[in-house]
Residue, then its C-alpha position, 0 to 999 in steps of 0.5 A: m488744712a492747719r489754716q483752715i484748723c485755726q479759722h476753726i478755732i478762731g469762727m467756733n470758739p471751742q473751750r478745749i480740745g477734747d480727747l481724740d483718742t476717744f473721738m470715736s465712740f462719742e462720734e457713735v453717741d452722736q449718732k444715737t441722740e438723733d430720735p426718729q419717734p416723736p416722744r411719747d407721753s410717760d404715761e403711756m411708757t413702759l418702763e423699757e422706753r423710759e429708761d431708753a428715752e432717758v439714756r437718750q437725754t443724757d445723749r443729748e446733755a453730752v452732745l451740748a457739753s461737746h461743742e465746746e469740745l474741738v473734736r467735737q464739734d462740726f467743722l466750720l467749713d463742712p458742717e457735714v464732718k467733725v473737727g475729730r474726723v478731719l483731724l485724724n483723716t489728715g493727720i494734723r494733732v492739736v496740741d494747744f491753741v489760744r485764742y484772743e479776741v479783740g478787746q479782751d481783757l488780758d487780766 
């Protein structure tokens, strides 16, 4: 499994590991960002609906930023599962990683 995590890092280029201790709460946020209803015109929305829409937008922005964190990325070999879930299920602990690209300037 460790080799598969390394393969994921090579393929998906995460910028940082992320906090595995708080991964569970982010997993809930990711699920809430799936908006089953199409957005309505803001003039037709109640105040409560507008506040909910703002919260969903903030959640979406957090999810987009999360793609830089290893623990919150979809696992390369099984996109239905987040890397954090794989780490929790297997007991693997990522302490640090370094990723190089062919032709990358090492200055």
